[in-house]
VODREN-803581 format. One record per residue: y, z, x of N, C-alpha, C in turn; residue in three letters. Coordinates in Angstrom, 1 decimal. Example, Ala and Ser with C-alpha at 12.3 -4.5 7.8 and 13.67 -1.06 7.14 Angstrom:
BEGIN
- -5.7 / 7.8 / 13.2 / -4.5 / 7.8 / 12.3 / -3.3 / 7.8 / 13.2 / ALA
- -2.2 / 7.1 / 12.8 / -1.1 / 7.1 / 13.7 / 0.0 / 7.9 / 12.9 / SER
# end
This chain:
BEGIN
- -3.2 / -8.3 / 11.6 / -3.1 / -9.5 / 10.8 / -4.4 / -10.0 / 10.4 / UNK
- -5.4 / -9.9 / 11.3 / -6.8 / -10.4 / 11.0 / -7.4 / -9.7 / 9.8 / UNK
- -7.2 / -8.4 / 9.7 / -7.7 / -7.7 / 8.6 / -7.2 / -8.2 / 7.3 / UNK
- -5.9 / -8.5 / 7.2 / -5.3 / -9.0 / 6.0 / -5.7 / -10.4 / 5.7 / UNK
- -6.0 / -11.2 / 6.8 / -6.5 / -12.5 / 6.5 / -7.8 / -12.5 / 5.8 / UNK
- -8.7 / -11.5 / 6.3 / -10.0 / -11.4 / 5.7 / -9.9 / -10.9 / 4.2 / UNK
- -8.8 / -10.2 / 3.9 / -8.6 / -9.8 / 2.5 / -8.4 / -11.0 / 1.7 / UNK
- -7.6 / -12.0 / 2.1 / -7.4 / -13.2 / 1.3 / -8.7 / -14.0 / 1.2 / UNK
- -9.4 / -14.1 / 2.3 / -10.6 / -14.9 / 2.3 / -11.7 / -14.3 / 1.5 / UNK
- -11.8 / -13.0 / 1.4 / -12.8 / -12.3 / 0.6 / -12.4 / -12.0 / -0.8 / UNK
- -11.3 / -12.6 / -1.3 / -10.9 / -12.3 / -2.6 / -12.0 / -12.6 / -3.6 / UNK
- -12.3 / -11.6 / -4.4 / -13.3 / -11.8 / -5.4 / -12.8 / -12.4 / -6.7 / UNK
- -13.6 / -13.2 / -7.3 / -13.3 / -13.9 / -8.6 / -14.0 / -13.3 / -9.8 / UNK
- -14.8 / -12.3 / -9.6 / -15.6 / -11.7 / -10.6 / -15.1 / -10.4 / -11.0 / UNK
- -14.6 / -10.1 / -12.2 / -14.1 / -8.8 / -12.5 / -15.1 / -7.8 / -12.5 / UNK
- -14.8 / -6.6 / -12.0 / -15.7 / -5.4 / -12.1 / -14.9 / -4.2 / -12.6 / UNK
- -15.5 / -3.1 / -12.9 / -14.8 / -2.0 / -13.5 / -15.4 / -0.7 / -12.9 / UNK
- -14.5 / 0.3 / -12.7 / -15.0 / 1.6 / -12.3 / -14.4 / 2.6 / -13.4 / UNK
- -14.6 / 3.9 / -13.2 / -14.3 / 4.9 / -14.1 / -12.7 / 5.0 / -14.3 / UNK
- -11.9 / 4.6 / -13.3 / -10.5 / 4.7 / -13.5 / -9.8 / 3.4 / -13.4 / UNK
- -10.4 / 2.3 / -13.6 / -9.7 / 1.1 / -13.4 / -10.0 / 0.1 / -14.5 / UNK
- -9.0 / -0.8 / -14.7 / -9.3 / -2.0 / -15.5 / -8.7 / -3.1 / -14.7 / UNK
- -9.5 / -4.2 / -14.5 / -9.2 / -5.2 / -13.6 / -9.0 / -6.5 / -14.3 / UNK
- -8.1 / -7.3 / -13.8 / -8.0 / -8.7 / -14.3 / -7.8 / -9.6 / -13.0 / UNK
- -8.9 / -10.2 / -12.6 / -8.8 / -11.0 / -11.4 / -9.1 / -12.5 / -11.8 / UNK
- -8.1 / -13.3 / -11.5 / -8.3 / -14.8 / -11.7 / -8.6 / -15.5 / -10.4 / UNK
- -9.3 / -16.6 / -10.5 / -9.6 / -17.4 / -9.3 / -8.3 / -17.6 / -8.5 / UNK
- -8.3 / -17.4 / -7.2 / -7.1 / -17.6 / -6.4 / -6.5 / -19.0 / -6.4 / UNK
- -5.2 / -19.0 / -6.5 / -4.5 / -20.3 / -6.4 / -4.1 / -20.5 / -4.9 / UNK
- -4.6 / -21.5 / -4.3 / -4.4 / -21.8 / -2.9 / -3.2 / -22.8 / -2.7 / UNK
- -2.7 / -22.8 / -1.5 / -1.5 / -23.7 / -1.3 / -1.9 / -25.2 / -1.2 / UNK
- -0.9 / -26.0 / -1.6 / -1.1 / -27.4 / -1.6 / 0.1 / -28.0 / -0.9 / UNK
- 0.1 / -29.3 / -0.7 / 1.3 / -30.0 / -0.1 / 2.6 / -29.7 / -0.9 / UNK
- 2.5 / -29.5 / -2.2 / 3.6 / -29.3 / -3.0 / 4.3 / -27.9 / -2.6 / UNK
- 3.4 / -26.9 / -2.4 / 3.9 / -25.6 / -2.0 / 4.6 / -25.7 / -0.6 / UNK
- 4.0 / -26.4 / 0.3 / 4.6 / -26.6 / 1.6 / 5.9 / -27.3 / 1.6 / UNK
- 6.0 / -28.3 / 0.7 / 7.3 / -29.0 / 0.6 / 8.4 / -28.1 / 0.1 / UNK
- 8.1 / -27.2 / -0.8 / 9.1 / -26.2 / -1.3 / 9.4 / -25.3 / -0.2 / UNK
- 8.4 / -24.9 / 0.6 / 8.6 / -23.9 / 1.7 / 9.6 / -24.5 / 2.7 / UNK
- 9.4 / -25.8 / 3.0 / 10.3 / -26.5 / 4.0 / 11.7 / -26.5 / 3.5 / UNK
- 11.9 / -26.7 / 2.2 / 13.2 / -26.8 / 1.6 / 13.9 / -25.4 / 1.8 / UNK
- 13.1 / -24.3 / 1.5 / 13.7 / -23.0 / 1.6 / 14.0 / -22.6 / 3.1 / UNK
- 13.1 / -23.0 / 4.0 / 13.3 / -22.7 / 5.4 / 14.5 / -23.5 / 5.9 / UNK
- 14.7 / -24.7 / 5.5 / 15.8 / -25.5 / 5.9 / 17.1 / -24.9 / 5.3 / UNK
- 17.1 / -24.4 / 4.1 / 18.2 / -23.7 / 3.5 / 18.6 / -22.5 / 4.3 / UNK
- 17.6 / -21.8 / 4.8 / 17.9 / -20.6 / 5.6 / 18.4 / -20.8 / 7.0 / UNK
- 17.8 / -21.8 / 7.7 / 18.1 / -22.0 / 9.1 / 18.8 / -23.3 / 9.4 / UNK
- 18.8 / -24.2 / 8.4 / 19.5 / -25.5 / 8.6 / 18.9 / -26.3 / 9.8 / UNK
- 19.8 / -26.8 / 10.7 / 19.3 / -27.7 / 11.7 / 18.3 / -27.1 / 12.7 / UNK
- 18.4 / -25.8 / 12.8 / 17.5 / -25.1 / 13.7 / 16.0 / -25.3 / 13.3 / UNK
- 15.8 / -25.2 / 12.0 / 14.4 / -25.4 / 11.5 / 14.0 / -26.8 / 11.6 / UNK
- 14.9 / -27.7 / 11.2 / 14.6 / -29.2 / 11.3 / 14.3 / -29.6 / 12.7 / UNK
- 15.0 / -29.1 / 13.7 / 14.8 / -29.5 / 15.1 / 13.4 / -29.0 / 15.5 / UNK
- 13.0 / -27.8 / 15.1 / 11.7 / -27.3 / 15.6 / 10.5 / -27.8 / 14.8 / UNK
- 10.7 / -28.1 / 13.5 / 9.6 / -28.4 / 12.7 / 9.7 / -29.7 / 11.9 / UNK
- 10.9 / -30.3 / 11.9 / 11.0 / -31.5 / 11.1 / 11.4 / -31.2 / 9.7 / UNK
- 11.6 / -32.3 / 9.0 / 12.0 / -32.2 / 7.6 / 10.8 / -32.1 / 6.6 / UNK
- 9.6 / -32.3 / 7.1 / 8.4 / -32.2 / 6.4 / 7.2 / -31.9 / 7.3 / UNK
- 6.2 / -31.4 / 6.7 / 5.0 / -31.0 / 7.4 / 4.1 / -32.2 / 7.7 / UNK
- 4.6 / -33.2 / 8.5 / 3.9 / -34.4 / 8.7 / 2.5 / -34.3 / 9.3 / UNK
- 2.4 / -33.4 / 10.3 / 1.1 / -33.2 / 10.9 / 0.2 / -32.1 / 10.2 / UNK
- 0.7 / -31.6 / 9.1 / 0.0 / -30.6 / 8.3 / -0.3 / -29.3 / 9.0 / UNK
- 0.5 / -29.0 / 10.0 / 0.3 / -27.8 / 10.8 / 0.5 / -26.6 / 9.9 / UNK
- 1.6 / -26.6 / 9.1 / 1.9 / -25.5 / 8.2 / 0.8 / -25.3 / 7.1 / UNK
- 0.4 / -26.4 / 6.5 / -0.6 / -26.3 / 5.5 / -1.9 / -25.8 / 6.1 / UNK
- -2.3 / -26.2 / 7.2 / -3.5 / -25.7 / 7.8 / -3.4 / -24.3 / 8.2 / UNK
- -2.3 / -23.8 / 8.6 / -2.1 / -22.4 / 9.0 / -2.0 / -21.5 / 7.7 / UNK
- -1.6 / -22.0 / 6.6 / -1.3 / -21.1 / 5.4 / -2.2 / -21.4 / 4.2 / UNK
- -3.1 / -22.4 / 4.4 / -3.8 / -22.9 / 3.2 / -4.6 / -21.9 / 2.4 / UNK
- -5.1 / -20.9 / 3.1 / -5.9 / -19.9 / 2.4 / -5.1 / -18.7 / 1.8 / UNK
- -3.8 / -18.8 / 1.9 / -3.0 / -17.7 / 1.3 / -2.6 / -18.1 / -0.1 / UNK
- -2.4 / -17.1 / -0.9 / -1.9 / -17.3 / -2.3 / -0.4 / -17.6 / -2.2 / UNK
- 0.2 / -18.2 / -3.2 / 1.6 / -18.5 / -3.2 / 2.5 / -17.2 / -3.2 / UNK
- 1.9 / -16.1 / -3.7 / 2.7 / -14.8 / -3.7 / 2.9 / -14.4 / -2.3 / UNK
- 2.0 / -14.7 / -1.4 / 2.2 / -14.3 / 0.0 / 3.3 / -15.0 / 0.7 / UNK
- 3.5 / -16.3 / 0.3 / 4.6 / -17.1 / 0.8 / 5.9 / -16.5 / 0.4 / UNK
- 6.0 / -16.0 / -0.8 / 7.2 / -15.3 / -1.3 / 7.5 / -14.1 / -0.4 / UNK
- 6.5 / -13.3 / -0.1 / 6.7 / -12.2 / 0.8 / 7.2 / -12.6 / 2.1 / UNK
- 6.7 / -13.7 / 2.7 / 7.1 / -14.1 / 4.0 / 8.6 / -14.6 / 4.0 / UNK
- 9.0 / -15.3 / 2.9 / 10.4 / -15.7 / 2.8 / 11.3 / -14.6 / 2.6 / UNK
- 10.9 / -13.5 / 1.9 / 11.8 / -12.4 / 1.8 / 12.0 / -11.7 / 3.1 / UNK
- 10.9 / -11.7 / 3.9 / 11.0 / -11.1 / 5.2 / 11.9 / -11.9 / 6.2 / UNK
- 11.8 / -13.2 / 6.0 / 12.7 / -14.1 / 6.8 / 14.2 / -13.8 / 6.5 / UNK
- 14.5 / -13.7 / 5.2 / 15.8 / -13.4 / 4.7 / 16.3 / -12.1 / 5.3 / UNK
- 15.4 / -11.1 / 5.2 / 15.7 / -9.8 / 5.7 / 16.0 / -9.8 / 7.2 / UNK
- 15.2 / -10.6 / 8.0 / 15.4 / -10.7 / 9.4 / 16.7 / -11.3 / 9.8 / UNK
- 17.1 / -12.3 / 9.0 / 18.4 / -13.0 / 9.2 / 19.5 / -12.0 / 9.0 / UNK
- 19.4 / -11.2 / 7.9 / 20.5 / -10.3 / 7.6 / 20.6 / -9.3 / 8.7 / UNK
- 19.5 / -8.8 / 9.2 / 19.5 / -7.8 / 10.3 / 20.1 / -8.3 / 11.6 / UNK
- 19.7 / -9.6 / 11.9 / 20.3 / -10.2 / 13.1 / 21.8 / -10.4 / 13.0 / UNK
- 22.2 / -10.9 / 11.8 / 23.6 / -11.1 / 11.5 / 24.4 / -9.8 / 11.7 / UNK
- 23.9 / -8.7 / 11.1 / 24.6 / -7.4 / 11.2 / 24.7 / -7.0 / 12.6 / UNK
- 23.8 / -7.3 / 13.5 / 23.8 / -6.9 / 14.9 / 24.6 / -7.9 / 15.7 / UNK
- 25.0 / -9.0 / 15.1 / 25.7 / -10.0 / 15.9 / 24.8 / -10.9 / 16.7 / UNK
- 23.6 / -10.9 / 16.4 / 22.6 / -11.7 / 17.2 / 22.2 / -13.0 / 16.5 / UNK
- 21.7 / -13.9 / 17.2 / 21.3 / -15.2 / 16.7 / 19.8 / -15.1 / 16.2 / UNK
- 19.6 / -15.7 / 15.1 / 18.2 / -15.7 / 14.5 / 17.6 / -17.1 / 14.6 / UNK
- 16.3 / -17.2 / 14.8 / 15.6 / -18.5 / 15.0 / 14.4 / -18.5 / 14.0 / UNK
- 14.1 / -19.6 / 13.5 / 13.0 / -19.7 / 12.5 / 11.7 / -19.5 / 13.2 / UNK
- 10.7 / -18.9 / 12.4 / 9.4 / -18.7 / 13.0 / 8.5 / -19.9 / 13.1 / UNK
- 7.5 / -19.8 / 13.9 / 6.5 / -20.9 / 13.9 / 5.6 / -20.7 / 12.7 / UNK
- 4.7 / -21.6 / 12.4 / 3.8 / -21.4 / 11.3 / 2.9 / -20.2 / 11.5 / UNK
- 2.5 / -19.9 / 12.7 / 1.6 / -18.8 / 12.9 / 2.4 / -17.5 / 12.7 / UNK
- 3.6 / -17.4 / 13.2 / 4.5 / -16.3 / 13.1 / 4.8 / -16.1 / 11.6 / UNK
- 5.0 / -17.2 / 10.9 / 5.3 / -17.0 / 9.4 / 4.1 / -16.5 / 8.7 / UNK
- 2.9 / -16.9 / 9.1 / 1.7 / -16.4 / 8.4 / 1.6 / -14.9 / 8.6 / UNK
- 2.0 / -14.4 / 9.7 / 1.9 / -12.9 / 9.9 / 3.0 / -12.2 / 9.0 / UNK
- 4.1 / -12.9 / 8.8 / 5.1 / -12.3 / 7.9 / 4.7 / -12.3 / 6.5 / UNK
- 3.7 / -13.1 / 6.1 / 3.2 / -13.2 / 4.8 / 2.2 / -12.2 / 4.4 / UNK
- 1.7 / -11.4 / 5.4 / 0.7 / -10.4 / 5.1 / 1.3 / -9.3 / 4.4 / UNK
- 0.9 / -8.9 / 3.2 / 1.5 / -7.8 / 2.4 / 1.2 / -6.5 / 3.0 / UNK
- 2.0 / -5.5 / 2.7 / 1.8 / -4.1 / 3.1 / 1.9 / -3.3 / 1.9 / UNK
- 1.6 / -2.0 / 2.0 / 1.6 / -1.1 / 0.9 / 3.0 / -1.1 / 0.2 / UNK
- 4.0 / -1.1 / 1.0 / 5.4 / -1.1 / 0.4 / 5.7 / -2.3 / -0.4 / UNK
- 5.1 / -3.5 / -0.1 / 5.3 / -4.7 / -0.9 / 4.8 / -4.5 / -2.3 / UNK
- 3.8 / -3.7 / -2.5 / 3.2 / -3.5 / -3.8 / 3.6 / -2.1 / -4.4 / UNK
- 4.6 / -1.5 / -3.9 / 5.1 / -0.2 / -4.4 / 4.1 / 0.9 / -4.2 / UNK
- 3.3 / 0.8 / -3.2 / 2.3 / 1.9 / -2.9 / 2.8 / 2.8 / -1.8 / UNK
- 2.5 / 4.1 / -2.0 / 2.8 / 5.0 / -0.9 / 2.0 / 4.8 / 0.3 / UNK
- 2.4 / 5.2 / 1.5 / 1.6 / 5.1 / 2.7 / 0.4 / 6.0 / 2.6 / UNK
- -0.5 / 5.9 / 3.5 / -1.7 / 6.8 / 3.4 / -1.3 / 8.3 / 3.6 / UNK
- -0.4 / 8.6 / 4.5 / 0.0 / 10.0 / 4.7 / 0.8 / 10.5 / 3.4 / UNK
- 1.6 / 9.6 / 2.9 / 2.3 / 10.0 / 1.6 / 1.3 / 10.3 / 0.5 / UNK
- 0.4 / 9.4 / 0.4 / -0.6 / 9.5 / -0.6 / -1.5 / 10.8 / -0.5 / UNK
- -1.8 / 11.1 / 0.8 / -2.5 / 12.3 / 1.0 / -1.8 / 13.5 / 0.6 / UNK
- -0.5 / 13.6 / 0.9 / 0.3 / 14.7 / 0.4 / 0.4 / 14.8 / -1.1 / UNK
- 0.6 / 13.7 / -1.7 / 0.6 / 13.6 / -3.2 / -0.7 / 14.1 / -3.8 / UNK
- -1.8 / 13.7 / -3.2 / -3.1 / 14.1 / -3.7 / -3.4 / 15.6 / -3.6 / UNK
- -2.9 / 16.2 / -2.5 / -3.0 / 17.6 / -2.3 / -2.3 / 18.4 / -3.4 / UNK
- -1.2 / 17.8 / -3.9 / -0.4 / 18.4 / -5.0 / -0.8 / 17.9 / -6.3 / UNK
- -1.9 / 17.1 / -6.4 / -2.4 / 16.6 / -7.7 / -1.3 / 15.8 / -8.4 / UNK
- -0.6 / 15.0 / -7.6 / 0.5 / 14.2 / -8.2 / 0.0 / 12.7 / -8.2 / UNK
- -0.3 / 12.2 / -9.3 / -0.8 / 10.8 / -9.5 / 0.2 / 9.9 / -10.0 / UNK
- 1.5 / 10.3 / -10.0 / 2.5 / 9.5 / -10.6 / 2.9 / 8.2 / -9.8 / UNK
- 2.6 / 8.2 / -8.5 / 3.0 / 7.0 / -7.7 / 2.1 / 5.8 / -8.0 / UNK
- 0.8 / 6.0 / -8.0 / -0.2 / 4.9 / -8.3 / -1.5 / 5.5 / -8.6 / UNK
- -2.3 / 4.9 / -9.5 / -3.6 / 5.4 / -9.9 / -4.6 / 5.5 / -8.7 / UNK
- -4.4 / 4.7 / -7.7 / -5.4 / 4.7 / -6.6 / -5.3 / 6.0 / -5.8 / UNK
- -4.2 / 6.7 / -5.9 / -4.1 / 8.0 / -5.2 / -5.1 / 9.0 / -5.9 / UNK
- -5.2 / 8.9 / -7.2 / -6.2 / 9.7 / -7.9 / -7.6 / 9.3 / -7.5 / UNK
- -7.9 / 8.0 / -7.5 / -9.2 / 7.5 / -7.2 / -9.7 / 7.9 / -5.8 / UNK
- -8.7 / 7.8 / -4.8 / -9.1 / 8.2 / -3.5 / -9.4 / 9.7 / -3.4 / UNK
- -8.6 / 10.5 / -4.1 / -8.8 / 11.9 / -4.2 / -10.2 / 12.2 / -4.8 / UNK
- -10.6 / 11.5 / -5.8 / -11.9 / 11.7 / -6.4 / -13.0 / 11.4 / -5.5 / UNK
- -12.8 / 10.4 / -4.6 / -13.9 / 10.0 / -3.7 / -14.1 / 11.1 / -2.7 / UNK
- -13.0 / 11.7 / -2.2 / -13.1 / 12.8 / -1.2 / -13.5 / 14.1 / -1.9 / UNK
- -13.0 / 14.3 / -3.1 / -13.2 / 15.6 / -3.9 / -11.9 / 16.3 / -4.0 / UNK
- -11.5 / 16.5 / -5.2 / -10.2 / 17.2 / -5.5 / -10.3 / 18.6 / -5.1 / UNK
- -11.4 / 19.2 / -5.3 / -11.6 / 20.6 / -4.9 / -11.6 / 20.8 / -3.3 / UNK
- -12.2 / 19.8 / -2.7 / -12.2 / 19.8 / -1.2 / -10.8 / 19.7 / -0.7 / UNK
- -10.0 / 18.8 / -1.3 / -8.6 / 18.6 / -0.8 / -7.8 / 19.8 / -0.9 / UNK
- -8.1 / 20.6 / -2.0 / -7.3 / 21.9 / -2.2 / -7.8 / 23.0 / -1.3 / UNK
- -9.0 / 23.0 / -0.9 / -9.6 / 24.2 / -0.3 / -9.9 / 24.0 / 1.2 / UNK
- -10.1 / 22.8 / 1.6 / -10.5 / 22.6 / 3.0 / -9.3 / 22.2 / 3.9 / UNK
- -9.5 / 22.3 / 5.2 / -8.4 / 22.1 / 6.1 / -8.0 / 20.6 / 6.1 / UNK
- -6.7 / 20.3 / 6.5 / -6.3 / 19.0 / 6.7 / -7.1 / 18.2 / 7.7 / UNK
- -7.5 / 18.9 / 8.7 / -8.4 / 18.2 / 9.7 / -9.6 / 17.7 / 9.2 / UNK
- -10.2 / 18.3 / 8.2 / -11.5 / 17.9 / 7.6 / -11.3 / 16.8 / 6.5 / UNK
- -10.1 / 16.8 / 5.8 / -10.0 / 16.0 / 4.6 / -9.1 / 14.8 / 4.8 / UNK
- -8.1 / 14.8 / 5.8 / -7.1 / 13.8 / 5.9 / -7.8 / 12.4 / 6.2 / UNK
- -8.6 / 12.4 / 7.2 / -9.2 / 11.1 / 7.7 / -10.1 / 10.5 / 6.5 / UNK
- -10.9 / 11.4 / 5.9 / -11.7 / 10.9 / 4.7 / -10.8 / 10.3 / 3.6 / UNK
- -9.7 / 11.0 / 3.3 / -8.9 / 10.5 / 2.3 / -8.2 / 9.2 / 2.7 / UNK
- -7.7 / 9.1 / 3.9 / -7.0 / 7.9 / 4.3 / -7.9 / 6.7 / 4.4 / UNK
- -9.2 / 7.0 / 4.8 / -10.2 / 5.9 / 4.8 / -10.5 / 5.4 / 3.4 / UNK
- -10.7 / 6.3 / 2.4 / -10.9 / 5.9 / 1.0 / -9.7 / 5.2 / 0.5 / UNK
- -8.5 / 5.7 / 0.8 / -7.3 / 5.1 / 0.3 / -7.1 / 3.7 / 0.8 / UNK
- -7.4 / 3.5 / 2.1 / -7.2 / 2.2 / 2.7 / -8.1 / 1.1 / 2.0 / UNK
- -9.3 / 1.5 / 1.7 / -10.2 / 0.6 / 1.0 / -9.6 / 0.2 / -0.4 / UNK
- -9.0 / 1.2 / -1.1 / -8.4 / 0.9 / -2.4 / -7.2 / 0.0 / -2.3 / UNK
- -6.4 / 0.3 / -1.2 / -5.2 / -0.5 / -1.0 / -5.6 / -2.0 / -0.8 / UNK
- -6.7 / -2.2 / 0.0 / -7.2 / -3.6 / 0.2 / -7.5 / -4.2 / -1.2 / UNK
- -8.1 / -3.5 / -2.1 / -8.4 / -4.0 / -3.4 / -7.2 / -4.3 / -4.2 / UNK
- -6.2 / -3.5 / -4.1 / -4.9 / -3.8 / -4.8 / -4.3 / -5.1 / -4.2 / UNK
- -4.3 / -5.2 / -2.9 / -3.7 / -6.4 / -2.3 / -4.5 / -7.7 / -2.7 / UNK
- -5.8 / -7.5 / -3.0 / -6.6 / -8.6 / -3.5 / -6.5 / -8.9 / -5.0 / UNK
- -5.7 / -8.2 / -5.7 / -5.4 / -8.5 / -7.0 / -6.0 / -7.6 / -8.1 / UNK
- -6.7 / -6.5 / -7.7 / -7.2 / -5.6 / -8.7 / -6.1 / -4.8 / -9.3 / UNK
- -6.3 / -4.4 / -10.6 / -5.3 / -3.6 / -11.3 / -6.0 / -2.3 / -11.7 / UNK
- -5.4 / -1.2 / -11.4 / -6.0 / 0.1 / -11.6 / -5.1 / 0.9 / -12.7 / UNK
- -5.7 / 1.6 / -13.5 / -5.0 / 2.5 / -14.4 / -5.7 / 3.9 / -14.4 / UNK
- -4.9 / 4.9 / -14.7 / -5.5 / 6.3 / -14.8 / -6.3 / 6.4 / -16.1 / UNK
- -7.4 / 7.2 / -16.1 / -8.1 / 7.4 / -17.3 / -7.2 / 8.1 / -18.4 / UNK
- -7.6 / 7.9 / -19.7 / -6.7 / 8.4 / -20.7 / -6.5 / 9.9 / -20.7 / UNK
- -7.5 / 10.6 / -20.1 / -7.4 / 12.1 / -20.1 / -6.7 / 12.6 / -18.9 / UNK
- -6.3 / 11.7 / -18.0 / -5.6 / 12.2 / -16.8 / -4.1 / 11.8 / -16.9 / UNK
- -3.2 / 12.8 / -16.8 / -1.8 / 12.5 / -16.8 / -1.3 / 12.3 / -15.4 / UNK
- 0.0 / 12.0 / -15.2 / 0.5 / 11.8 / -13.8 / 0.3 / 13.0 / -12.9 / UNK
- 0.4 / 14.2 / -13.5 / 0.3 / 15.4 / -12.7 / -0.6 / 16.5 / -13.3 / UNK
- -1.6 / 16.1 / -14.1 / -2.4 / 17.1 / -14.7 / -3.9 / 16.7 / -14.6 / UNK
- -4.3 / 16.0 / -13.6 / -5.7 / 15.7 / -13.5 / -6.6 / 16.9 / -13.2 / UNK
- -6.0 / 17.9 / -12.6 / -6.8 / 19.1 / -12.3 / -6.2 / 20.3 / -13.2 / UNK
- -7.0 / 21.3 / -13.5 / -6.5 / 22.4 / -14.3 / -5.4 / 23.2 / -13.7 / UNK
- -5.3 / 23.0 / -12.4 / -4.3 / 23.8 / -11.7 / -3.6 / 23.0 / -10.6 / UNK
- -2.3 / 22.9 / -10.7 / -1.5 / 22.1 / -9.7 / -1.2 / 22.9 / -8.5 / UNK
- -1.5 / 22.5 / -7.4 / -1.3 / 23.2 / -6.1 / 0.1 / 22.8 / -5.6 / UNK
- 1.0 / 23.8 / -5.5 / 2.3 / 23.5 / -5.0 / 2.7 / 24.4 / -3.9 / UNK
- 2.0 / 25.5 / -3.6 / 2.4 / 26.4 / -2.5 / 2.0 / 25.9 / -1.1 / UNK
- 2.8 / 26.1 / -0.2 / 2.5 / 25.8 / 1.2 / 1.5 / 26.9 / 1.7 / UNK
- 0.8 / 26.6 / 2.8 / -0.1 / 27.6 / 3.4 / 0.6 / 28.9 / 3.7 / UNK
- 1.8 / 28.9 / 4.1 / 2.6 / 30.1 / 4.4 / 2.8 / 30.9 / 3.2 / UNK
- 3.3 / 30.2 / 2.1 / 3.5 / 30.8 / 0.8 / 2.3 / 31.4 / 0.2 / UNK
- 1.1 / 30.7 / 0.4 / -0.1 / 31.2 / -0.1 / -0.5 / 32.5 / 0.6 / UNK
- -0.3 / 32.5 / 2.0 / -0.7 / 33.8 / 2.7 / 0.2 / 34.9 / 2.3 / UNK
- 1.5 / 34.6 / 2.0 / 2.4 / 35.7 / 1.6 / 2.0 / 36.2 / 0.2 / UNK
- 1.6 / 35.3 / -0.7 / 1.2 / 35.7 / -2.0 / 0.0 / 36.6 / -1.9 / UNK
- -1.0 / 36.3 / -1.1 / -2.2 / 37.1 / -0.9 / -1.8 / 38.5 / -0.3 / UNK
- -0.9 / 38.5 / 0.7 / -0.5 / 39.7 / 1.3 / 0.2 / 40.6 / 0.3 / UNK
- 1.0 / 40.0 / -0.6 / 1.7 / 40.9 / -1.6 / 0.7 / 41.5 / -2.6 / UNK
- -0.4 / 40.7 / -2.9 / -1.4 / 41.3 / -3.8 / -2.2 / 42.4 / -3.1 / UNK
- -2.5 / 42.3 / -1.8 / -3.1 / 43.3 / -1.1 / -2.2 / 44.6 / -1.0 / UNK
- -0.9 / 44.4 / -0.8 / 0.0 / 45.5 / -0.7 / 0.0 / 46.2 / -2.0 / UNK
- 0.1 / 45.5 / -3.1 / 0.1 / 46.1 / -4.5 / -1.2 / 46.9 / -4.7 / UNK
- -2.3 / 46.3 / -4.3 / -3.6 / 47.0 / -4.5 / -3.6 / 48.3 / -3.7 / UNK
- -3.1 / 48.3 / -2.4 / -3.1 / 49.5 / -1.6 / -2.2 / 50.6 / -2.2 / UNK
- -1.1 / 50.1 / -2.7 / -0.2 / 51.1 / -3.4 / -0.8 / 51.7 / -4.6 / UNK
- -1.5 / 50.9 / -5.4 / -2.2 / 51.4 / -6.6 / -3.2 / 52.5 / -6.2 / UNK
- -4.0 / 52.2 / -5.1 / -5.1 / 53.1 / -4.7 / -4.5 / 54.4 / -4.2 / UNK
- -3.4 / 54.3 / -3.4 / -2.8 / 55.5 / -2.9 / -2.2 / 56.4 / -4.1 / UNK
- -1.6 / 55.7 / -5.0 / -1.0 / 56.4 / -6.2 / -2.0 / 57.1 / -7.0 / UNK
- -3.2 / 56.4 / -7.2 / -4.2 / 56.9 / -8.1 / -5.2 / 57.7 / -7.4 / UNK
- -5.1 / 57.7 / -6.1 / -6.1 / 58.5 / -5.3 / -7.5 / 57.9 / -5.3 / UNK
- -7.5 / 56.5 / -5.4 / -8.8 / 55.8 / -5.4 / -9.3 / 55.6 / -4.0 / UNK
# end
């Protein structure tokens, strides 16, 4: 949670550009009493008397505002969606649900890759090996940082950590509001001249078949 908190606090307000991105970053909109008032209404609608008993009908001591004030309003929406999901899961299991504290709710507001439609780091790594950029442009950018040739030719042990580290940095930038697009010359699956789709076992079998054919040719021709 602390890492994501720093993401919000370090949100940049100055647009920058790289070879594969176009960004549109506006100054962050922080929470006010008006946002907290709406939040209390939603929480009361979800939990009713349980929430009122624990937190009251309004944020009189400003505990919630102080806990959430550096978060953008979009993060509050994420937290509310997770509250609704938690209630549904508890109801399906026949269990009782209770409203979170302001600190617990803050943790629920921290976005993840899935909230932005991003693949996980391992999923992104597998996509990059196969030169598949269709899920999100940052998969391509992370692959370029590591080296697309290296991803295709070096072992997973040598490239996976490098890729995941580069990808994590780009995910943080997406969560902070940066927008990325593929370059015009790069399609969803044609950034490299050759798409890698064989597994290591299939590649070994292909090489062995070529060697067998070469041996048969030499035996036939007496070479």
